[in-house]
A tleap script that builds the chain and sets N, CA, C and O, in Angstrom:
source leaprc.protein.ff14SB
mol = sequence {
  NMET ASN SER VAL GLU ALA LYS LYS GLY PHE
  LYS THR PHE LEU LEU MET VAL THR GLY VAL
  LEU THR LEU ALA GLY ALA TYR LYS GLY ILE
  PRO ALA GLY TYR LYS HIE PHE ILE GLU ALA
  GLN LYS GLU THR VAL GLU ILE LYS ASN LEU
  ARG ILE GLU SER LEU THR PRO THR ALA VAL
  THR LEU SER TRP GLU THR GLU GLU GLU GLU
  GLY VAL GLY PHE VAL GLN TYR GLY THR ALA
  PRO THR GLN LEU GLU ARG THR ALA PRO GLU
  THR SER PRO LEU VAL LYS HIE ARG ILE THR
  ILE GLU GLY LEU LYS PRO GLN THR THR TYR
  TYR TYR LYS VAL GLY MET ASP GLY LYS LEU
  VAL SER ASP GLU ALA LEU GLN VAL THR THR
  PRO ALA CGLN
}
set mol.1.N position { -54.081 -27.194 42.191 }
set mol.1.CA position { -52.775 -26.632 42.478 }
set mol.1.C position { -52.908 -25.750 43.710 }
set mol.1.O position { -53.785 -24.888 43.767 }
set mol.2.N position { -52.036 -25.964 44.703 }
set mol.2.CA position { -52.084 -25.141 45.897 }
set mol.2.C position { -51.217 -23.892 45.710 }
set mol.2.O position { -50.579 -23.717 44.672 }
set mol.3.N position { -51.205 -23.030 46.728 }
set mol.3.CA position { -50.493 -21.746 46.608 }
set mol.3.C position { -48.979 -21.922 46.539 }
set mol.3.O position { -48.301 -21.119 45.899 }
set mol.4.N position { -48.433 -22.958 47.188 }
set mol.4.CA position { -46.989 -23.214 47.153 }
set mol.4.C position { -46.583 -23.609 45.728 }
set mol.4.O position { -45.580 -23.120 45.206 }
set mol.5.N position { -47.362 -24.489 45.106 }
set mol.5.CA position { -47.065 -24.909 43.741 }
set mol.5.C position { -47.216 -23.739 42.764 }
set mol.5.O position { -46.445 -23.619 41.812 }
set mol.6.N position { -48.203 -22.885 43.001 }
set mol.6.CA position { -48.424 -21.721 42.141 }
set mol.6.C position { -47.237 -20.763 42.231 }
set mol.6.O position { -46.798 -20.212 41.222 }
set mol.7.N position { -46.716 -20.566 43.463 }
set mol.7.CA position { -45.563 -19.681 43.640 }
set mol.7.C position { -44.335 -20.252 42.948 }
set mol.7.O position { -43.581 -19.516 42.311 }
set mol.8.N position { -44.128 -21.575 43.070 }
set mol.8.CA position { -42.999 -22.222 42.395 }
set mol.8.C position { -43.134 -22.080 40.884 }
set mol.8.O position { -42.159 -21.793 40.190 }
set mol.9.N position { -44.331 -22.281 40.388 }
set mol.9.CA position { -44.580 -22.164 38.951 }
set mol.9.C position { -44.323 -20.745 38.467 }
set mol.9.O position { -43.746 -20.543 37.398 }
set mol.10.N position { -44.749 -19.767 39.250 }
set mol.10.CA position { -44.547 -18.369 38.879 }
set mol.10.C position { -43.065 -18.013 38.902 }
set mol.10.O position { -42.580 -17.311 38.015 }
set mol.11.N position { -42.336 -18.499 39.923 }
set mol.11.CA position { -40.890 -18.249 40.010 }
set mol.11.C position { -40.172 -18.895 38.822 }
set mol.11.O position { -39.256 -18.309 38.244 }
set mol.12.N position { -40.599 -20.101 38.469 }
set mol.12.CA position { -39.999 -20.783 37.311 }
set mol.12.C position { -40.272 -19.981 36.042 }
set mol.12.O position { -39.394 -19.809 35.197 }
set mol.13.N position { -41.499 -19.499 35.928 }
set mol.13.CA position { -41.852 -18.679 34.772 }
set mol.13.C position { -40.985 -17.419 34.717 }
set mol.13.O position { -40.469 -17.074 33.654 }
set mol.14.N position { -40.818 -16.728 35.849 }
set mol.14.CA position { -39.991 -15.522 35.889 }
set mol.14.C position { -38.537 -15.824 35.536 }
set mol.14.O position { -37.905 -15.048 34.821 }
set mol.15.N position { -38.002 -16.929 36.022 }
set mol.15.CA position { -36.630 -17.316 35.701 }
set mol.15.C position { -36.475 -17.579 34.206 }
set mol.15.O position { -35.479 -17.191 33.595 }
set mol.16.N position { -37.471 -18.241 33.629 }
set mol.16.CA position { -37.408 -18.530 32.193 }
set mol.16.C position { -37.465 -17.239 31.376 }
set mol.16.O position { -36.707 -17.077 30.420 }
set mol.17.N position { -38.354 -16.324 31.745 }
set mol.17.CA position { -38.461 -15.042 31.030 }
set mol.17.C position { -37.175 -14.251 31.178 }
set mol.17.O position { -36.683 -13.683 30.203 }
set mol.18.N position { -36.624 -14.206 32.379 }
set mol.18.CA position { -35.358 -13.502 32.617 }
set mol.18.C position { -34.244 -14.106 31.780 }
set mol.18.O position { -33.440 -13.383 31.192 }
set mol.19.N position { -34.196 -15.433 31.724 }
set mol.19.CA position { -33.175 -16.105 30.922 }
set mol.19.C position { -33.305 -15.782 29.449 }
set mol.19.O position { -32.311 -15.514 28.774 }
set mol.20.N position { -34.536 -15.805 28.948 }
set mol.20.CA position { -34.769 -15.495 27.536 }
set mol.20.C position { -34.377 -14.049 27.242 }
set mol.20.O position { -33.729 -13.777 26.231 }
set mol.21.N position { -34.765 -13.123 28.115 }
set mol.21.CA position { -34.413 -11.713 27.908 }
set mol.21.C position { -32.901 -11.496 28.002 }
set mol.21.O position { -32.342 -10.696 27.252 }
set mol.22.N position { -32.251 -12.192 28.903 }
set mol.22.CA position { -30.793 -12.085 29.035 }
set mol.22.C position { -30.109 -12.576 27.768 }
set mol.22.O position { -29.199 -11.927 27.251 }
set mol.23.N position { -30.549 -13.716 27.275 }
set mol.23.CA position { -29.977 -14.247 26.028 }
set mol.23.C position { -30.227 -13.308 24.862 }
set mol.23.O position { -29.337 -13.081 24.042 }
set mol.24.N position { -31.434 -12.759 24.782 }
set mol.24.CA position { -31.757 -11.834 23.692 }
set mol.24.C position { -30.875 -10.591 23.790 }
set mol.24.O position { -30.375 -10.098 22.779 }
set mol.25.N position { -30.687 -10.094 24.995 }
set mol.25.CA position { -29.822 -8.920 25.184 }
set mol.25.C position { -28.380 -9.217 24.829 }
set mol.25.O position { -27.704 -8.389 24.219 }
set mol.26.N position { -27.908 -10.390 25.206 }
set mol.26.CA position { -26.537 -10.778 24.873 }
set mol.26.C position { -26.379 -10.916 23.368 }
set mol.26.O position { -25.367 -10.499 22.804 }
set mol.27.N position { -27.366 -11.494 22.725 }
set mol.27.CA position { -27.305 -11.657 21.272 }
set mol.27.C position { -27.252 -10.294 20.581 }
set mol.27.O position { -26.468 -10.096 19.653 }
set mol.28.N position { -28.082 -9.362 21.032 }
set mol.28.CA position { -28.069 -8.026 20.437 }
set mol.28.C position { -26.770 -7.298 20.757 }
set mol.28.O position { -26.328 -6.465 19.966 }
set mol.29.N position { -26.151 -7.589 21.892 }
set mol.29.CA position { -24.925 -6.911 22.301 }
set mol.29.C position { -23.693 -7.372 21.554 }
set mol.29.O position { -22.709 -6.636 21.483 }
set mol.30.N position { -23.719 -8.572 20.993 }
set mol.30.CA position { -22.542 -9.093 20.287 }
set mol.30.C position { -22.194 -8.228 19.079 }
set mol.30.O position { -21.040 -7.824 18.941 }
set mol.31.N position { -23.151 -7.930 18.199 }
set mol.31.CA position { -22.794 -7.073 17.066 }
set mol.31.C position { -22.312 -5.701 17.514 }
set mol.31.O position { -21.378 -5.155 16.928 }
set mol.32.N position { -22.935 -5.135 18.547 }
set mol.32.CA position { -22.506 -3.829 19.031 }
set mol.32.C position { -21.079 -3.906 19.570 }
set mol.32.O position { -20.271 -3.015 19.311 }
set mol.33.N position { -20.767 -4.956 20.312 }
set mol.33.CA position { -19.414 -5.123 20.837 }
set mol.33.C position { -18.408 -5.322 19.724 }
set mol.33.O position { -17.295 -4.799 19.781 }
set mol.34.N position { -18.797 -6.078 18.714 }
set mol.34.CA position { -17.919 -6.301 17.565 }
set mol.34.C position { -17.680 -4.983 16.841 }
set mol.34.O position { -16.554 -4.686 16.443 }
set mol.35.N position { -18.735 -4.194 16.669 }
set mol.35.CA position { -18.599 -2.893 16.012 }
set mol.35.C position { -17.633 -2.014 16.798 }
set mol.35.O position { -16.792 -1.341 16.203 }
set mol.36.N position { -17.739 -2.008 18.120 }
set mol.36.CA position { -16.832 -1.225 18.961 }
set mol.36.C position { -15.391 -1.685 18.761 }
set mol.36.O position { -14.483 -0.856 18.700 }
set mol.37.N position { -15.172 -2.989 18.658 }
set mol.37.CA position { -13.830 -3.522 18.431 }
set mol.37.C position { -13.279 -3.027 17.097 }
set mol.37.O position { -12.113 -2.639 17.015 }
set mol.38.N position { -14.104 -3.039 16.056 }
set mol.38.CA position { -13.677 -2.565 14.732 }
set mol.38.C position { -13.356 -1.080 14.795 }
set mol.38.O position { -12.340 -0.648 14.252 }
set mol.39.N position { -14.208 -0.288 15.453 }
set mol.39.CA position { -13.946 1.143 15.566 }
set mol.39.C position { -12.675 1.398 16.350 }
set mol.39.O position { -11.933 2.323 16.021 }
set mol.40.N position { -12.400 0.606 17.378 }
set mol.40.CA position { -11.161 0.770 18.143 }
set mol.40.C position { -9.962 0.486 17.257 }
set mol.40.O position { -8.931 1.145 17.388 }
set mol.41.N position { -10.077 -0.475 16.363 }
set mol.41.CA position { -8.992 -0.771 15.431 }
set mol.41.C position { -8.738 0.426 14.523 }
set mol.41.O position { -7.584 0.751 14.245 }
set mol.42.N position { -9.793 1.085 14.057 }
set mol.42.CA position { -9.659 2.211 13.152 }
set mol.42.C position { -9.019 3.414 13.839 }
set mol.42.O position { -8.395 4.241 13.173 }
set mol.43.N position { -9.164 3.525 15.155 }
set mol.43.CA position { -8.603 4.660 15.873 }
set mol.43.C position { -7.083 4.671 15.838 }
set mol.43.O position { -6.468 5.723 16.008 }
set mol.44.N position { -6.483 3.533 15.623 }
set mol.44.CA position { -5.031 3.455 15.638 }
set mol.44.C position { -4.467 3.560 14.222 }
set mol.44.O position { -3.659 2.731 13.804 }
set mol.45.N position { -4.898 4.577 13.495 }
set mol.45.CA position { -4.395 4.810 12.153 }
set mol.45.C position { -2.942 5.229 12.263 }
set mol.45.O position { -2.594 6.133 13.022 }
set mol.46.N position { -2.102 4.559 11.493 }
set mol.46.CA position { -0.681 4.873 11.525 }
set mol.46.C position { -0.344 5.769 10.349 }
set mol.46.O position { -0.639 5.445 9.198 }
set mol.47.N position { 0.276 6.899 10.651 }
set mol.47.CA position { 0.711 7.786 9.584 }
set mol.47.C position { 2.200 7.582 9.355 }
set mol.47.O position { 2.936 7.217 10.271 }
set mol.48.N position { 2.632 7.821 8.127 }
set mol.48.CA position { 4.055 7.694 7.834 }
set mol.48.C position { 4.465 8.808 6.882 }
set mol.48.O position { 3.633 9.424 6.215 }
set mol.49.N position { 5.758 9.046 6.839 }
set mol.49.CA position { 6.340 10.069 5.966 }
set mol.49.C position { 5.778 11.462 6.226 }
set mol.49.O position { 5.575 12.231 5.286 }
set mol.50.N position { 5.527 11.790 7.472 }
set mol.50.CA position { 5.077 13.142 7.819 }
set mol.50.C position { 6.233 14.098 7.561 }
set mol.50.O position { 7.327 13.918 8.096 }
set mol.51.N position { 5.988 15.112 6.742 }
set mol.51.CA position { 7.066 16.048 6.417 }
set mol.51.C position { 6.514 17.426 6.088 }
set mol.51.O position { 5.330 17.599 5.798 }
set mol.52.N position { 7.414 18.396 6.143 }
set mol.52.CA position { 7.097 19.751 5.724 }
set mol.52.C position { 7.499 19.850 4.260 }
set mol.52.O position { 8.682 19.756 3.930 }
set mol.53.N position { 6.525 20.039 3.387 }
set mol.53.CA position { 6.803 20.138 1.954 }
set mol.53.C position { 7.295 21.514 1.562 }
set mol.53.O position { 8.208 21.651 0.747 }
set mol.54.N position { 6.689 22.527 2.145 }
set mol.54.CA position { 7.131 23.883 1.857 }
set mol.54.C position { 6.888 24.768 3.067 }
set mol.54.O position { 5.996 24.519 3.878 }
set mol.55.N position { 7.705 25.806 3.163 }
set mol.55.CA position { 7.627 26.723 4.300 }
set mol.55.C position { 7.955 28.121 3.810 }
set mol.55.O position { 9.026 28.360 3.252 }
set mol.56.N position { 7.037 29.031 4.020 }
set mol.56.CA position { 7.243 30.439 3.681 }
set mol.56.C position { 7.016 31.250 4.956 }
set mol.56.O position { 6.626 30.687 5.979 }
set mol.57.N position { 7.252 32.557 4.913 }
set mol.57.CA position { 6.997 33.364 6.113 }
set mol.57.C position { 5.540 33.337 6.591 }
set mol.57.O position { 5.266 33.597 7.763 }
set mol.58.N position { 4.603 33.021 5.680 }
set mol.58.CA position { 3.189 33.074 6.067 }
set mol.58.C position { 2.417 31.774 5.838 }
set mol.58.O position { 1.202 31.739 6.028 }
set mol.59.N position { 3.114 30.696 5.429 }
set mol.59.CA position { 2.399 29.440 5.159 }
set mol.59.C position { 3.321 28.239 5.318 }
set mol.59.O position { 4.538 28.341 5.166 }
set mol.60.N position { 2.712 27.102 5.628 }
set mol.60.CA position { 3.436 25.836 5.688 }
set mol.60.C position { 2.552 24.761 5.064 }
set mol.60.O position { 1.340 24.742 5.277 }
set mol.61.N position { 3.163 23.871 4.295 }
set mol.61.CA position { 2.446 22.739 3.727 }
set mol.61.C position { 2.998 21.461 4.325 }
set mol.61.O position { 4.191 21.178 4.218 }
set mol.62.N position { 2.124 20.693 4.952 }
set mol.62.CA position { 2.480 19.415 5.573 }
set mol.62.C position { 1.895 18.284 4.740 }
set mol.62.O position { 0.811 18.418 4.171 }
set mol.63.N position { 2.614 17.176 4.671 }
set mol.63.CA position { 2.081 16.015 3.966 }
set mol.63.C position { 2.420 14.751 4.743 }
set mol.63.O position { 3.381 14.713 5.510 }
set mol.64.N position { 1.601 13.706 4.526 }
set mol.64.CA position { 1.816 12.393 5.147 }
set mol.64.C position { 0.987 11.362 4.393 }
set mol.64.O position { 0.169 11.701 3.538 }
set mol.65.N position { 1.215 10.114 4.725 }
set mol.65.CA position { 0.488 9.015 4.090 }
set mol.65.C position { -0.098 8.103 5.158 }
set mol.65.O position { 0.377 8.055 6.293 }
set mol.66.N position { -1.136 7.385 4.765 }
set mol.66.CA position { -1.702 6.344 5.620 }
set mol.66.C position { -1.702 5.044 4.829 }
set mol.66.O position { -1.804 5.058 3.602 }
set mol.67.N position { -1.588 3.934 5.522 }
set mol.67.CA position { -1.538 2.611 4.885 }
set mol.67.C position { -2.909 2.209 4.363 }
set mol.67.O position { -3.771 1.818 5.151 }
set mol.68.N position { -3.127 2.292 3.089 }
set mol.68.CA position { -4.313 1.788 2.411 }
set mol.68.C position { -5.643 2.290 2.948 }
set mol.68.O position { -6.673 2.038 2.323 }
set mol.69.N position { -5.669 2.979 4.058 }
set mol.69.CA position { -6.923 3.422 4.647 }
set mol.69.C position { -7.170 4.872 4.317 }
set mol.69.O position { -6.429 5.753 4.756 }
set mol.70.N position { -8.208 5.124 3.547 }
set mol.70.CA position { -8.561 6.497 3.249 }
set mol.70.C position { -9.187 7.125 4.482 }
set mol.70.O position { -9.880 6.462 5.253 }
set mol.71.N position { -8.933 8.406 4.653 }
set mol.71.CA position { -9.525 9.134 5.758 }
set mol.71.C position { -9.373 10.616 5.508 }
set mol.71.O position { -8.580 11.041 4.668 }
set mol.72.N position { -10.135 11.393 6.241 }
set mol.72.CA position { -10.065 12.842 6.141 }
set mol.72.C position { -9.087 13.333 7.197 }
set mol.72.O position { -9.329 13.204 8.397 }
set mol.73.N position { -7.988 13.893 6.734 }
set mol.73.CA position { -6.956 14.373 7.643 }
set mol.73.C position { -7.200 15.807 8.075 }
set mol.73.O position { -7.971 16.542 7.458 }
set mol.74.N position { -6.527 16.186 9.148 }
set mol.74.CA position { -6.565 17.571 9.610 }
set mol.74.C position { -5.307 17.852 10.412 }
set mol.74.O position { -4.627 16.937 10.878 }
set mol.75.N position { -5.012 19.132 10.562 }
set mol.75.CA position { -3.894 19.564 11.392 }
set mol.75.C position { -4.451 20.541 12.405 }
set mol.75.O position { -5.107 21.517 12.041 }
set mol.76.N position { -4.192 20.280 13.677 }
set mol.76.CA position { -4.548 21.192 14.752 }
set mol.76.C position { -3.283 21.954 15.094 }
set mol.76.O position { -2.236 21.339 15.289 }
set mol.77.N position { -3.349 23.282 15.172 }
set mol.77.CA position { -2.135 24.047 15.391 }
set mol.77.C position { -2.391 25.301 16.220 }
set mol.77.O position { -3.526 25.751 16.377 }
set mol.78.N position { -1.289 25.853 16.747 }
set mol.78.CA position { -1.343 27.069 17.538 }
set mol.78.C position { 0.069 27.491 17.904 }
set mol.78.O position { 1.041 26.873 17.471 }
set mol.79.N position { 0.180 28.548 18.702 }
set mol.79.CA position { 1.497 29.084 19.053 }
set mol.79.C position { 2.033 28.546 20.380 }
set mol.79.O position { 3.087 28.981 20.845 }
set mol.80.N position { 1.319 27.608 20.986 }
set mol.80.CA position { 1.794 26.941 22.204 }
set mol.80.C position { 1.421 25.460 22.096 }
set mol.80.O position { 0.354 25.129 21.578 }
set mol.81.N position { 2.288 24.568 22.579 }
set mol.81.CA position { 2.009 23.128 22.423 }
set mol.81.C position { 0.740 22.662 23.120 }
set mol.81.O position { 0.170 21.637 22.748 }
set mol.82.N position { 0.298 23.398 24.117 }
set mol.82.CA position { -0.923 23.012 24.833 }
set mol.82.C position { -2.136 23.825 24.404 }
set mol.82.O position { -3.225 23.658 24.954 }
set mol.83.N position { -1.952 24.706 23.424 }
set mol.83.CA position { -3.065 25.542 22.944 }
set mol.83.C position { -3.149 25.465 21.421 }
set mol.83.O position { -2.817 26.420 20.718 }
set mol.84.N position { -3.590 24.337 20.936 }
set mol.84.CA position { -3.743 24.132 19.496 }
set mol.84.C position { -5.188 24.450 19.143 }
set mol.84.O position { -6.000 23.551 18.924 }
set mol.85.N position { -5.498 25.739 19.090 }
set mol.85.CA position { -6.892 26.146 18.956 }
set mol.85.C position { -7.381 26.291 17.520 }
set mol.85.O position { -8.575 26.498 17.304 }
set mol.86.N position { -6.504 26.190 16.547 }
set mol.86.CA position { -6.922 26.308 15.142 }
set mol.86.C position { -6.811 24.948 14.440 }
set mol.86.O position { -5.988 24.107 14.802 }
set mol.87.N position { -7.663 24.761 13.429 }
set mol.87.CA position { -7.677 23.499 12.688 }
set mol.87.C position { -7.704 23.767 11.189 }
set mol.87.O position { -8.451 24.619 10.707 }
set mol.88.N position { -6.874 23.022 10.463 }
set mol.88.CA position { -6.873 23.059 8.997 }
set mol.88.C position { -7.277 21.672 8.511 }
set mol.88.O position { -6.481 20.737 8.604 }
set mol.89.N position { -8.503 21.517 7.991 }
set mol.89.CA position { -8.978 20.182 7.574 }
set mol.89.C position { -8.841 19.936 6.073 }
set mol.89.O position { -8.730 20.868 5.277 }
set mol.90.N position { -8.852 18.661 5.714 }
set mol.90.CA position { -9.004 18.263 4.316 }
set mol.90.C position { -10.498 18.206 4.025 }
set mol.90.O position { -11.325 18.216 4.936 }
set mol.91.N position { -10.822 18.148 2.754 }
set mol.91.CA position { -12.245 18.132 2.396 }
set mol.91.C position { -12.748 16.761 1.953 }
set mol.91.O position { -13.957 16.555 1.844 }
set mol.92.N position { -11.828 15.815 1.694 }
set mol.92.CA position { -12.266 14.490 1.252 }
set mol.92.C position { -11.300 13.418 1.746 }
set mol.92.O position { -10.146 13.721 2.052 }
set mol.93.N position { -11.754 12.176 1.827 }
set mol.93.CA position { -10.898 11.076 2.285 }
set mol.93.C position { -9.773 10.781 1.285 }
set mol.93.O position { -10.004 10.709 0.078 }
set mol.94.N position { -8.567 10.614 1.802 }
set mol.94.CA position { -7.389 10.353 0.981 }
set mol.94.C position { -6.472 9.353 1.665 }
set mol.94.O position { -6.648 9.040 2.842 }
set mol.95.N position { -5.488 8.851 0.917 }
set mol.95.CA position { -4.412 8.037 1.473 }
set mol.95.C position { -3.133 8.885 1.554 }
set mol.95.O position { -2.341 8.747 2.486 }
set mol.96.N position { -2.950 9.766 0.558 }
set mol.96.CA position { -1.827 10.716 0.559 }
set mol.96.C position { -2.397 12.083 0.912 }
set mol.96.O position { -3.187 12.659 0.163 }
set mol.97.N position { -1.984 12.586 2.060 }
set mol.97.CA position { -2.557 13.804 2.620 }
set mol.97.C position { -1.626 14.990 2.412 }
set mol.97.O position { -0.403 14.854 2.451 }
set mol.98.N position { -2.230 16.161 2.188 }
set mol.98.CA position { -1.451 17.382 1.981 }
set mol.98.C position { -2.312 18.560 2.435 }
set mol.98.O position { -3.386 18.810 1.887 }
set mol.99.N position { -1.827 19.266 3.430 }
set mol.99.CA position { -2.578 20.399 3.965 }
set mol.99.C position { -1.666 21.617 4.006 }
set mol.99.O position { -0.542 21.549 4.503 }
set mol.100.N position { -2.161 22.733 3.478 }
set mol.100.CA position { -1.446 23.997 3.537 }
set mol.100.C position { -2.139 24.889 4.557 }
set mol.100.O position { -3.348 25.108 4.492 }
set mol.101.N position { -1.361 25.394 5.492 }
set mol.101.CA position { -1.867 26.322 6.508 }
set mol.101.C position { -1.364 27.705 6.111 }
set mol.101.O position { -0.157 27.934 6.030 }
set mol.102.N position { -2.279 28.611 5.869 }
set mol.102.CA position { -1.924 29.968 5.451 }
set mol.102.C position { -2.287 30.974 6.529 }
set mol.102.O position { -2.982 30.648 7.491 }
set mol.103.N position { -1.811 32.197 6.359 }
set mol.103.CA position { -2.129 33.272 7.302 }
set mol.103.C position { -1.268 33.236 8.558 }
set mol.103.O position { -1.663 33.764 9.597 }
set mol.104.N position { -0.092 32.616 8.470 }
set mol.104.CA position { 0.811 32.545 9.614 }
set mol.104.C position { 1.648 33.821 9.703 }
set mol.104.O position { 1.761 34.571 8.733 }
set mol.105.N position { 2.222 34.053 10.860 }
set mol.105.CA position { 3.076 35.223 11.068 }
set mol.105.C position { 4.534 34.836 10.832 }
set mol.105.O position { 4.951 33.745 11.222 }
set mol.106.N position { 5.314 35.714 10.199 }
set mol.106.CA position { 6.738 35.441 10.009 }
set mol.106.C position { 7.472 35.335 11.346 }
set mol.106.O position { 7.068 35.939 12.340 }
set mol.107.N position { 8.539 34.569 11.353 }
set mol.107.CA position { 9.399 34.372 12.530 }
set mol.107.C position { 8.606 33.984 13.776 }
set mol.107.O position { 8.826 34.518 14.863 }
set mol.108.N position { 7.699 33.061 13.597 }
set mol.108.CA position { 6.859 32.603 14.705 }
set mol.108.C position { 6.913 31.085 14.753 }
set mol.108.O position { 6.860 30.417 13.720 }
set mol.109.N position { 7.020 30.548 15.959 }
set mol.109.CA position { 6.998 29.095 16.131 }
set mol.109.C position { 5.559 28.633 16.302 }
set mol.109.O position { 4.818 29.148 17.139 }
set mol.110.N position { 5.184 27.666 15.503 }
set mol.110.CA position { 3.854 27.053 15.579 }
set mol.110.C position { 4.008 25.589 15.966 }
set mol.110.O position { 4.945 24.911 15.546 }
set mol.111.N position { 3.073 25.123 16.772 }
set mol.111.CA position { 3.029 23.729 17.199 }
set mol.111.C position { 1.836 23.087 16.524 }
set mol.111.O position { 0.815 23.737 16.303 }
set mol.112.N position { 1.962 21.805 16.195 }
set mol.112.CA position { 0.872 21.148 15.492 }
set mol.112.C position { 0.812 19.658 15.818 }
set mol.112.O position { 1.795 19.031 16.212 }
set mol.113.N position { -0.392 19.130 15.631 }
set mol.113.CA position { -0.650 17.691 15.727 }
set mol.113.C position { -1.493 17.302 14.525 }
set mol.113.O position { -2.346 18.065 14.073 }
set mol.114.N position { -1.243 16.110 14.017 }
set mol.114.CA position { -1.976 15.595 12.866 }
set mol.114.C position { -3.103 14.697 13.365 }
set mol.114.O position { -2.955 13.990 14.362 }
set mol.115.N position { -4.224 14.734 12.662 }
set mol.115.CA position { -5.355 13.895 13.014 }
set mol.115.C position { -5.993 13.281 11.787 }
set mol.115.O position { -5.774 13.727 10.660 }
set mol.116.N position { -6.784 12.254 12.024 }
set mol.116.CA position { -7.514 11.566 10.962 }
set mol.116.C position { -8.941 11.313 11.431 }
set mol.116.O position { -9.171 10.852 12.549 }
set mol.117.N position { -9.886 11.622 10.565 }
set mol.117.CA position { -11.298 11.344 10.836 }
set mol.117.C position { -11.748 11.854 12.205 }
set mol.117.O position { -12.455 11.158 12.934 }
set mol.118.N position { -11.337 13.060 12.541 }
set mol.118.CA position { -11.781 13.704 13.775 }
set mol.118.C position { -11.025 13.318 15.030 }
set mol.118.O position { -11.350 13.807 16.112 }
set mol.119.N position { -10.011 12.443 14.918 }
set mol.119.CA position { -9.251 12.008 16.105 }
set mol.119.C position { -7.775 12.291 15.895 }
set mol.119.O position { -7.220 11.998 14.836 }
set mol.120.N position { -7.146 12.861 16.911 }
set mol.120.CA position { -5.717 13.151 16.821 }
set mol.120.C position { -4.914 11.867 16.743 }
set mol.120.O position { -5.205 10.899 17.445 }
set mol.121.N position { -3.904 11.863 15.890 }
set mol.121.CA position { -3.019 10.712 15.729 }
set mol.121.C position { -1.699 10.977 16.453 }
set mol.121.O position { -1.111 10.067 17.036 }
set mol.122.N position { -1.242 12.216 16.412 }
set mol.122.CA position { 0.017 12.589 17.064 }
set mol.122.C position { -0.176 12.669 18.570 }
set mol.122.O position { -1.165 13.228 19.043 }
set mol.123.N position { 0.764 12.112 19.324 }
set mol.123.CA position { 0.709 12.223 20.776 }
set mol.123.C position { 1.287 13.554 21.236 }
set mol.123.O position { 0.675 14.272 22.026 }
set mol.124.N position { 2.453 13.868 20.738 }
set mol.124.CA position { 3.123 15.109 21.128 }
set mol.124.C position { 3.040 16.117 20.003 }
set mol.124.O position { 3.034 15.755 18.827 }
set mol.125.N position { 2.976 17.390 20.374 }
set mol.125.CA position { 2.954 18.451 19.371 }
set mol.125.C position { 4.327 18.601 18.740 }
set mol.125.O position { 5.348 18.625 19.428 }
set mol.126.N position { 4.331 18.701 17.422 }
set mol.126.CA position { 5.552 18.972 16.677 }
set mol.126.C position { 5.631 20.475 16.478 }
set mol.126.O position { 4.660 21.181 16.751 }
set mol.127.N position { 6.760 20.977 16.012 }
set mol.127.CA position { 6.863 22.414 15.837 }
set mol.127.C position { 7.536 22.784 14.531 }
set mol.127.O position { 8.325 22.023 13.972 }
set mol.128.N position { 7.201 23.978 14.061 }
set mol.128.CA position { 7.804 24.559 12.876 }
set mol.128.C position { 7.881 26.061 13.115 }
set mol.128.O position { 6.958 26.654 13.674 }
set mol.129.N position { 8.988 26.676 12.689 }
set mol.129.CA position { 9.151 28.125 12.823 }
set mol.129.C position { 9.188 28.739 11.435 }
set mol.129.O position { 9.992 28.353 10.586 }
set mol.130.N position { 8.303 29.701 11.222 }
set mol.130.CA position { 8.258 30.358 9.928 }
set mol.130.C position { 9.468 31.292 9.790 }
set mol.130.O position { 9.894 31.911 10.765 }
set mol.131.N position { 10.018 31.388 8.571 }
set mol.131.CA position { 11.174 32.257 8.361 }
set mol.131.C position { 10.783 33.741 8.335 }
set mol.131.O position { 9.606 34.097 8.276 }
set mol.132.N position { 11.812 34.588 8.381 }
set mol.132.CA position { 11.583 36.029 8.269 }
set mol.132.C position { 11.184 36.361 6.840 }
set mol.132.O position { 11.430 35.577 5.923 }
set mol.133.N position { 10.574 37.508 6.651 }
set mol.133.CA position { 10.177 37.922 5.294 }
set mol.133.C position { 11.348 38.424 4.500 }
set mol.133.O position { 11.188 38.810 3.342 }
savepdb mol mol.pdb
quit
């Protein structure tokens, strides 16, 4: 075998190894891509029947439901729609959610967004104003 044939053989060998590694990488990437697709589906949790169950001068109870998908809900809230710095979480996965936020000030407007499993579901902040004492 001369040097030209050896170089061709080596290039062929490198192409074959590259092809095998590419296929192996693609094969390993399929499950990861599929998992990402499933997680993206879960991000679009739809909530329904969001309502204020009770409202006092110092507390509000919010409730909502999710379609068959259990998840841990939370409410992010604050006194400005762009500053929702406090969070009231649930402690376990549910389909029917109910969160009471306590320690509020009377006659104060609070803004809130609902979330599930660590991700906000509400696009815009909703608001509630606590009554006077």
